[in-house]
C-alpha positions in Angstrom: 114.8 100.1 85.6 114.2 97.0 87.8 112.1 97.7 90.9 111.3 95.0 93.5 109.0 96.5 96.3 108.5 93.4 98.5 111.5 91.7 100.1 112.2 90.3 103.6 115.4 89.9 105.7 116.1 88.0 108.9 114.9 91.1 110.8 111.5 89.2 110.4 111.2 85.8 108.7 113.7 85.9 105.9 116.9 83.9 106.1 119.4 86.5 105.0 120.8 89.5 107.0 119.8 92.9 105.5 123.3 93.5 104.2 123.2 90.1 102.4 119.8 91.1 100.9 121.4 94.2 99.6 124.3 92.2 98.1 121.9 89.8 96.4 119.8 92.7 95.1 122.9 94.3 93.5 123.9 90.9 92.0 120.4 90.6 90.6 120.9 94.0 88.9 118.1 95.6 90.7 117.9 99.4 90.7 115.4 99.9 93.5 114.6 97.6 96.4 112.0 98.0 99.2 112.8 96.1 102.5 109.4 95.2 103.9 109.9 93.0 106.9 106.9 91.9 108.8 105.8 94.6 111.4 109.3 96.0 111.8 111.9 98.3 110.3 114.7 96.8 112.4 116.7 95.9 109.2 116.6 99.3 107.5 119.7 100.8 109.1 121.9 97.8 108.3 120.5 97.8 104.7 121.3 101.5 104.3 124.9 100.9 105.5 125.4 98.2 102.9 124.0 100.1 99.9 126.3 100.1 96.8 126.3 102.9 94.2 123.4 102.5 91.8 121.0 100.8 94.2 118.2 102.7 95.9 116.5 101.5 99.1 112.9 102.2 99.9 112.2 101.9 103.6 109.0 99.9 104.1 107.2 97.3 106.2 104.5 94.6 105.7 101.8 95.0 108.3 99.8 92.0 109.7 96.1 92.9 109.3 92.7 91.3 109.8 89.7 91.4 107.5 86.1 90.6 108.7 84.5 88.3 106.1 80.7 87.8 105.6 80.5 84.4 107.4 81.5 86.1 110.6 85.1 84.9 110.7 88.3 86.9 110.1 91.0 86.5 107.5 94.6 87.5 107.6 95.6 90.1 105.1 98.9 91.9 104.6 99.4 95.6 103.9 102.6 96.9 102.5 103.6 100.3 103.9 106.1 102.5 102.2 107.9 105.7 103.2 106.0 106.4 106.4 107.5 108.4 109.2 109.5 105.8 111.2 108.9 107.6 114.5 105.1 107.9 114.1 103.8 107.1 117.6 100.4 105.6 116.7 101.9 103.2 114.1 104.8 102.3 116.4 102.4 101.4 119.2 100.5 99.0 116.9 103.6 97.3 115.5 105.1 96.9 119.0 101.8 95.2 120.1 102.0 92.9 117.0 105.6 91.9 117.7 104.9 91.2 121.4 101.9 89.1 120.5 104.0 87.1 117.9 106.3 86.1 120.8 103.4 84.8 122.9 101.9 83.1 119.9 105.1 81.4 118.9 105.6 80.1 122.5 102.0 78.8 122.4 102.6 76.9 119.1 105.8 75.3 120.5 103.8 74.2 123.5 101.1 72.7 121.3 103.8 70.9 119.2 105.3 69.4 122.4 101.8 68.2 123.4 101.5 66.5 120.0 104.8 64.7 120.6 107.0 67.0 118.4 110.5 67.4 120.0 110.8 71.2 119.3 112.2 73.5 122.0 111.8 77.2 122.5 115.6 77.5 122.8 115.9 75.9 119.3 113.3 78.3 117.8 115.0 81.5 119.3 118.4 80.3 118.1 117.1 80.0 114.6 115.3 83.3 114.7 118.3 85.2 116.2 117.4 88.8 116.6 114.4 88.6 114.3 110.8 88.7 115.4 109.9 85.0 115.9 107.5 83.7 113.3 106.1 80.5 111.9 108.9 80.1 109.4 111.4 79.8 112.3 109.2 77.2 114.0 109.0 75.3 110.7 112.8 75.3 110.4 113.1 74.0 113.9 110.6 71.2 113.1 112.7 70.2 110.1 115.9 70.4 112.1 114.3 68.1 114.8 113.1 65.6 112.1 109.4 66.3 112.7 109.0 67.1 109.0 111.2 66.6 106.0 111.4 70.3 105.0 110.1 73.6 106.5 107.4 73.8 103.9 106.0 70.5 105.2 105.2 72.1 108.5 102.5 74.4 106.9 99.7 71.8 106.8 96.6 71.1 108.8 98.6 68.5 110.7 101.0 71.1 112.1 101.1 75.0 111.9 99.1 76.0 108.9 96.1 78.3 109.6 93.7 76.2 111.6 96.2 73.4 112.0 96.6 71.3 115.2 99.4 73.4 116.6 98.2 76.8 115.2 97.7 79.7 117.6 96.0 82.9 116.4 97.6 86.3 116.8 96.8 90.0 117.2 96.6 92.0 114.0 95.3 95.5 113.0 91.9 95.7 111.2 92.9 96.5 107.7 90.8 99.6 107.4 92.5 101.1 110.4 95.9 100.1 109.1 95.3 102.0 105.9 94.4 105.1 108.0 97.4 104.7 110.2 99.9 104.5 107.3 98.3 107.5 105.6 98.4 109.5 108.8 102.1 108.7 109.2 102.8 110.1 105.7 103.2 106.7 104.1 101.8 104.9 101.1 99.6 101.7 101.7 99.5 99.0 99.1 97.5 95.7 99.5 99.9 92.8 99.3 99.2 89.7 97.2 95.4 90.1 97.3 94.8 86.8 95.4 97.3 84.7 97.3 95.7 81.5 98.7 94.4 82.3 102.2 94.8 86.0 101.8 92.2 86.7 99.2 90.5 90.1 99.4 87.1 90.6 97.6 86.8 93.3 95.0 84.1 95.1 97.1 86.5 95.3 100.0 89.3 96.6 97.8 86.9 99.3 96.5 86.1 100.3 100.1 89.8 100.5 101.0 90.5 102.5 97.9 87.9 105.1 99.0 89.6 105.1 102.5 93.1 105.8 101.2 94.6 102.6 99.8 97.1 103.6 97.1 97.7 100.4 95.1 97.6 96.6 94.7 100.5 94.3 94.5 99.5 92.8 91.1 102.9 91.3 90.1 103.4 88.6 92.8 104.6 85.0 92.5 101.3 83.6 93.7 99.2 85.4 91.0 98.6 83.7 87.7 98.1 85.7 84.4 94.3 85.7 84.7 94.4 87.1 88.2 96.9 89.8 87.1 94.6 90.8 84.3 91.6 91.2 86.6 93.6 93.0 89.3 95.1 95.4 86.7 91.6 96.2 85.5 90.5 96.8 89.1 93.4 99.2 89.6 92.3 101.1 86.5 88.7 101.4 87.5 89.6 102.4 91.1 92.5 104.7 90.3 95.1 102.5 92.1 98.7 101.9 91.1 100.0 98.5 90.0 103.0 97.4 92.0 105.1 94.2 92.1 107.6 92.4 94.3 109.2 89.0 94.6 108.2 88.5 98.3 111.7 87.0 98.6 112.5 85.4 102.0 116.0 84.2 101.0 116.5 80.4 101.0 113.1 79.9 102.8 111.0 80.4 99.8 113.5 80.8 96.9 111.3 83.4 95.1 114.4 85.2 93.7 115.0 88.9 94.0 113.6 90.7 90.9 111.4 87.9 89.6 108.5 90.3 90.0 108.8 94.0 89.5 107.0 97.3 89.7 106.4 99.6 86.7 108.5 102.8 86.9 105.4 104.9 86.5 104.0 103.4 89.7 107.2 104.1 91.6 107.0 107.7 90.5 103.5 107.9 91.8 104.5 106.3 95.1 107.1 109.0 95.6 104.6 111.7 94.8 102.2 110.4 97.5 104.8 109.9 100.3 105.7 112.6 102.8 106.8 110.7 105.8 110.2 109.4 104.7 112.3 109.2 101.6 114.3 106.6 99.6 118.0 106.2 100.3 119.7 107.8 98.4 117.0 110.3 97.5 116.2 110.1 93.7 113.6 112.5 92.3 111.1 110.9 89.9 112.4 113.0 86.9 115.9 111.4 87.4 114.7 107.8 86.9 116.3 106.6 83.6 114.5 104.5 81.0 113.8 101.0 82.2 116.1 98.1 81.3 113.8 95.6 79.6 112.5 93.0 82.0 109.6 90.6 82.1 107.0 93.4 82.2 108.4 94.9 79.0 108.2 91.7 76.9 105.8 91.9 73.9 102.1 91.7 74.7 101.8 88.1 73.8 104.2 87.2 76.7 102.8 86.3 80.0 104.8 87.9 82.9 106.7 85.4 85.2 104.3 83.5 87.5 105.0 81.1 90.3 103.3 77.8 89.9 103.3 75.0 92.5 107.0 73.9 92.4 107.9 76.1 89.5 107.5 79.4 87.8 106.9 80.0 84.1 107.0 82.5 81.3 105.1 81.8 78.1 105.2 83.1 74.5 103.1 81.7 71.7 102.7 78.0 72.5 106.1 77.6 74.1 106.8 78.3 77.7 109.6 78.1 80.2 109.2 76.5 83.6 111.7 76.6 86.5 112.0 73.9 89.1 114.4 74.4 92.0 116.2 71.2 92.9 118.5 70.6 95.9 122.0 69.2 95.4 125.5 68.9 96.8 128.7 70.6 95.7 131.7 68.6 96.8 135.5 69.2 96.9 138.2 67.2 98.7 137.4 68.8 102.1 133.7 69.5 102.3 130.3 69.1 100.8 127.9 72.0 100.7 124.2 72.1 100.0 123.4 74.0 96.8 120.1 74.8 95.0 120.1 74.4 91.2 117.8 75.7 88.6 116.2 73.0 86.4 114.5 74.4 83.3 111.7 72.9 81.3 111.0 74.3 77.8 108.0 73.2 75.7 104.3 73.3 75.3 101.4 71.1 76.4 102.6 68.2 74.4 106.4 68.0 74.5 109.3 69.4 76.5 113.1 69.6 76.7 114.6 69.4 80.2 117.7 71.5 80.8 119.9 70.6 83.8 117.6 68.2 85.6 119.6 68.5 88.8 119.4 65.8 91.5 115.7 65.5 92.1 114.1 63.5 89.2 110.8 63.2 91.0 110.4 67.0 91.3 111.3 67.5 87.6 109.0 64.8 86.3 106.1 66.1 88.5 106.5 69.5 86.8 106.7 67.8 83.4 103.5 65.9 84.1 102.1 63.8 81.2 104.0 65.8 78.5 106.7 63.9 76.5 110.3 64.6 77.3 112.0 64.6 73.9 115.5 65.4 75.2 117.5 66.1 78.4 120.3 68.7 77.9 123.1 69.2 80.4 124.9 72.5 80.1 127.9 70.8 81.8 128.8 67.7 83.8 128.9 68.8 87.4 126.8 66.7 89.8 124.2 69.4 90.8 123.1 69.5 87.1 123.3 65.9 85.9 122.5 63.4 88.7 118.9 63.0 87.6 119.5 63.1 83.9 119.2 59.4 83.1 116.2 58.9 85.3 114.3 61.9 83.7 115.3 60.7 80.2 114.4 57.1 80.8 110.7 57.7 81.4 110.1 58.6 77.7 113.3 57.0 76.3 114.6 60.5 75.5 118.3 61.1 74.6 120.7 63.0 76.9 122.9 65.7 75.4 126.3 66.9 76.8 129.4 68.4 75.3 132.0 65.7 74.9 134.6 67.8 76.8 132.6 67.2 80.0 132.4 63.5 79.8 135.1 63.1 82.5 132.9 65.1 84.9 129.9 63.0 83.8 131.6 59.7 84.4 132.8 60.8 87.9 129.1 61.3 88.8 127.1 58.9 86.6 127.7 55.1 86.8 126.0 54.2 83.6 125.7 55.1 79.9 127.3 58.1 78.4 125.0 60.8 76.9 123.7 59.8 73.4 124.1 63.3 71.9 127.5 65.0 71.8 126.7 68.7 71.5 128.9 71.1 69.5 128.9 74.9 68.9 126.4 75.8 66.3 124.1 72.8 66.9 120.4 73.3 67.6 117.4 71.6 69.3 113.8 72.2 68.4 110.8 72.0 70.7 107.3 73.5 70.6 108.2 75.5 67.5 111.1 77.3 69.1 114.9 76.6 68.6 117.6 76.3 71.2 120.9 77.2 69.6 124.0 75.6 71.2 126.9 77.9 72.1 130.1 76.4 73.5 131.0 78.7 76.4 133.9 76.9 78.3 135.6 78.2 81.3 133.5 77.0 84.2 134.1 73.6 82.8 135.7 72.4 79.6 132.4 71.5 78.0 130.1 74.2 79.4 127.5 75.2 76.8 124.8 77.9 76.7 121.4 77.6 74.9 120.0 80.7 73.1 116.3 80.9 72.2 115.7 84.0 70.1 111.9 83.4 70.0 111.7 83.6 73.8 114.5 86.2 74.2 116.3 84.0 76.7 119.7 82.3 77.0 120.2 79.3 79.4 123.8 79.7 80.7 124.2 76.9 83.2 127.2 78.0 85.3 128.9 79.9 82.5 127.3 83.1 83.8 125.2 83.8 86.9 123.6 87.0 88.0 126.6 87.6 90.2 129.1 87.0 87.3 131.2 84.1 86.1 130.5 81.1 88.4 133.6 79.8 90.2 133.9 76.1 91.1 135.9 73.9 93.4 137.1 71.4 90.8 140.7 71.6 89.4 139.3 73.2 86.2 138.1 76.1 85.7 139.9 78.5 83.4 138.7 82.0 84.4 140.2 83.9 81.5 138.6 81.4 79.1 135.3 81.9 80.9 135.5 85.6 80.6 136.3 85.2 76.9 133.2 83.0 76.4 131.0 85.5 78.1 132.4 88.4 76.1 132.5 86.7 72.8 129.2 84.9 72.7 126.9 85.9 75.5 127.3 89.7 75.6 126.9 89.8 71.9 123.2 88.8 72.3 120.5 91.5 72.3 120.5 93.5 75.6 116.9 92.5 76.5 117.8 88.8 76.5 117.1 87.3 79.8 119.9 85.2 81.3 118.5 82.0 82.9 121.4 80.5 84.9 122.0 77.2 86.6 121.8 78.8 90.1 120.1 81.9 91.6 118.4 84.8 90.1 118.2 85.9 86.5 119.8 89.0 84.9 119.6 90.6 81.5 122.4 90.7 79.0 122.3 94.5 79.2 122.8 94.4 83.0 125.6 91.8 82.6 127.4 94.0 80.0 127.4 96.9 82.5 129.1 94.6 85.1 131.6 92.9 82.8 134.5 95.2 83.5 134.1 94.9 87.2 134.2 91.1 86.9 137.5 91.3 84.9 139.0 93.6 87.5 137.8 91.5 90.5 139.3 88.2 89.1 138.1 84.7 90.0 135.5 84.7 92.8 135.3 82.6 95.9 134.3 79.0 95.2 130.6 78.3 95.1 
């Protein structure tokens, strides 16, 4: 059972419509999803209308709150509210005031940006926000669109709209103690969101006070929390009788967290249901009907660190080896168009040496994540541009070899004006790094030379574009061979242990067990739309 209790849509500051969030959740093999837009439930109805069989929606919201700190200042904190009565008048009054103030605040920030010489207009911001409550992410996207900053993330600095920045305007928020009481009075379940996230830190003493006032849990499993923080927060939950929850805090393409990257233990979900009396999940599923959990990151052996988001990457570790993910931008081209895509570049290794899988098109980002470790090989799962453009530059730093299946040399040569890869991979080959082995499986179909790399020690398989969470990856090139791709998935990938995590070339991960359940539907559906 995979449960993500912290997700946003474009009803607040996410980039995807609620129906698209539901589609992505289904593709990521989630069983339970909470839609928790900032200070609004405007996306719940559309999300309910898009629910497929097998996916449960938990109506929720993320409340903007304030915490008084000892130095006399105030700090923003976020409170997740689940299954409260949606028509509760006291809570509705507060959220309306927050949303109205967000509008005035956003207008004030645009005015300050203009005074600083940034050519951002209010019309531009509202166009980007659409029907959503205008927030800083919309202003950041407008700044990037206007060329003020290179990317939306660059807007969140002291120079621009970060807390205390030159163009920052403060906003109204509910005192966190009062917010806990409001949610409880509305029959809901309050959980403190990411209490160790930079800028949102909540001291243990305050958490203890809130627990006594009705706080039900802490969001321990969050992309901003490292393993040490998770351990401390889990211990705090145990001592205070709070439940441990988890969520990806996914905002779509704005932050690329990835649905299901962080999850909530089933026993915490059962407790959440037992505490709520204001609303119910859709469809209603009694706690006793929850099936055994499909193995995910939280179920790995105790020597495995759960997934954690690092600056520019996220990682999972076992023994001395760990896996790091760097998201790299790229372009997918055909004869008529060029679309921006985001690719997963994987780094496998320890503190001394690494192998880079699919370096994408941003060598600088990959090498920054590698740091001073030695790159001993660069492996390309196939030869398409979004996976190989940076291969030679990444390999060149430490004079490492590049590996590619020879059947994909045509694709490589259409992209790379330079040397061919030094290593020609073949089915049954293997690479070793940091005391783990990557076994090569030839899984053609997406391209003639597509390979997957299975690491039994880490219970993962890197599939490139042979298999995504949504199924067999299509492509605009003259090849692929869809029947052969299905055969590769069925013969090699689905034969792996069910708990094996599929780490693809694009998008969220899935488990082999979840992929096996969906295989028949992929066969029936036939080749998907190009991506």
